[in-house]
N, C-alpha and C positions, 0 to 999 in steps of 0.2 A: 082785949088790953096789950097780949104780948105781941101780936100782929103790929099794932100801932108802934110800940117801942121797937119793933125790929125796923120798921121803915124809918123811923127816927134815927136808929143808930147808922143805917146805911147812907141816909141823907148826909151826916157827919162825916163818913168816911169817903163818899164819893165827891172830890173836890175838883174834878174835868168836867169841862163842857164842850161836847161836839155839837156841831150842826148836821141834822141829818137831812139828806137829799135823794130823790130817786129819779133817774133816767130812765123813762119809758120807752119801750121797742115798739116802734109803728112798722106795720106792714109797708113795703115798699113797693108793693103791686107786681113784682118780679118773682115773689116766693119767699122773699127775704124778709128782713128787718132793718130799719135804721132808727138811730137814737134821736129821741124827740126832744122837746125843751124840757130842762131840769126844772123838777119841782122841788120847792123848799118845803120840808116836813117839820121844821123848827128845832129847837135846841133840845139838847139829851144830858141831863146831869148824870156823870158815870165817873168810873175809876180805869184808866187806861194802864196798862203794863207792858212792859216790852215781851215780845214773844218771837218765836220763830218756828220754822217749817218743822224742825226736830222735834220741839215741844208739843207742837199741833200732832205730831206723829205719835209720839209716847204716850200724851195725856188723853187723846181724843181719838187716836186711830185716822187722821184727817191727812190728806196730801194733798195740800196747796203751799203756797209761797207766804205763809203767816209772818207778819209783821209785828202785829198788836192783839193784845187780848183786851176785852171790854166788859167791865162789869157794871150792871146798873138794876134798878128797880123793874119787876115787870111792865114790860111797855109793847104794845101791839105794833110799833113802829120798827122795832128791832126784826128785821127780817132778812134773810140771803138776798142779796143784789142790792140792797140799800147801802148809801154811802155816808161815812161819818168822818166828816171833814177830810174827804177825799180818800181814806180808806176804806174798801169795800168789804161789806161784811161776806165773809166767805161761806160761812155755817154757823149757827146757833147749836152747839153741841148741848148745853145745858140751860133749861128752861124750867126753872122750880117755881113754887109758889111765893118764896121771899127775894130770888133773884135770877138774873139772865147771865150767862156767860157767851158772849160772842167772840168768834176769832176773825180778825181783820186781815186782809190781803192787801198790797200795794195794788192801787187804782186811781184815776183820775177823774172827778165830776166836775162838770163846770159850776161856776157861782159859789165855790167855798175854798178853803185853804189848800185842799188837794190840786187846784189849779196853779196857785202860788208855789207849792212844791214842785211841780212841773216845770215850771218857768225857771225857777232856781235851779234844778237839774241841767236844764238845757242850757241856762248861763254859764253854769260851771264846765260844763262839755265843751261849751264853744270857747272860753277862756283857756282851757287846756289845749284845745286844738290851734288856738291863735299863737301860742308860743312856738309851735312846730309848723307854721303856715310857710315861712321862709325855705325851710327844708322841704316843703312839699312842692313849692313852685322850682326849686333848685332840681327836683327829680324830674319834673316837666320839662325845663330847660335842657337836661341832658338829653332826653328823647330826642327834642329838635336839633340839638348840637350833632349827635350821631348820624341823623339822617341827611344833614347839612353836608356833612364831610364827605358822606357816601356820593351825594349827587354833585358835588363841586368837579369840576375837570382836574384830571390828575396833574398833567403837565409836568412842572417842576415840583409839585406838592407843596409849594409855598402857601398858596391858598388855603388848602386843606388843613395845613398845621394851623392857620392863623384862626381858624374859626374856634371861638369860645362863648362863654357865657357869663351872665352876671346877673345877681339878684339884689336888688336895691329896695329900700322902704323909705316911705316919707308919711309920716302919720300912721294913719291905718291901711294906708295903702301898699301893696306888695307887688312890685313889677319884675318881671324876669325878661331877660335881653339877650337873644343870641345873635352875634354878628362876627365881623372882622374889621381889622384896621388897615387891611392891603388896600393901596389907593384905587387899582384897577378892578377891584371886587364888584363896585357898583356897575361897571360896563359888562362884565360877565353875566351878573344877575338880570339887568334890565335890555342888555344887547347896546350895540353901538355902530357907529358908520366908519369906515376905512377906505382907503384908497389903494386900488391894485396897484403893485409894484413898489418896492423901497425908494425911499427919497424922491417919490415922484408926486409933484404938485399938481400934473396934468393929468393923472391916471383916472380911470373910473372909479367913482364911488360906489362901494356896496356896504349892504346891511347886514352885520353878523347878529343873529338873533339871540336874545338872552336865554341862560340856561334856568334863569329861577331857583337856583340851588336852595335859596333860603325859604323864598315863598312855598316852594312844593314841601319842604321839610316840614312847616308848620301845618300846611293844608291837608297833606296826607296822614298826619299823625295826630289831629283835633281831638279825635274820641280817646287815643290812647293816652295823650297828655292829661285831659281831663279825669281819665280814669285813674291815672298814677296819682294825680294831686288829691283827688276824692279819698282814694283807699290810703294814702298817708295820713290825711287828716282824721280820718276815722280810726286808725290805729293810735292817735294821739289821745282821743276820748276814750279808750278800752279802760 
């Protein structure tokens, strides 16, 4: 009778419901394992409490990134490695006759709200990165601008001084541009024809090859530009 009353009281106190899932580990044929298809183990009525790694250490002597503690009636499904709404059961330090206490750590299993939590976390990080995307592109442009100035012929220095960059945004598209407004820059970049001798319409025509100071600036620094932009975006999400 007392056991039945204990269960009734526990059921009244346990107001939370989680879905239990298992992700089996299947041999990959190369000595390792790969995750199999998620198995639905059904719902569990329980009580979820806020928890932490510090409390897990103090109360149970556990070292794990604990996030929640779960209390429930005895249930064979509550085992380490099982997922409860995306939280992974890290350990079951208390398994009594009347109740079970399980420590949950962060983890995401397919087919439950854990996947939703992961998607939400990724969206939040992307939104945070989006705010600094223009700054990240600006860093990449500066790398190309410096290289272009180094590649450009010195002569009077006008061409080098005129090279600059700008970052523009249209909707969700962000564009970085490096260039110059000097009128003869296109001829220096791609080459041009000229006649031998000043003010001579009858002189020999010769071709002056292009320097490709802008083209080479981007082509030779593509990986560096990508790396700088990627690193800047990652810092935005930290």
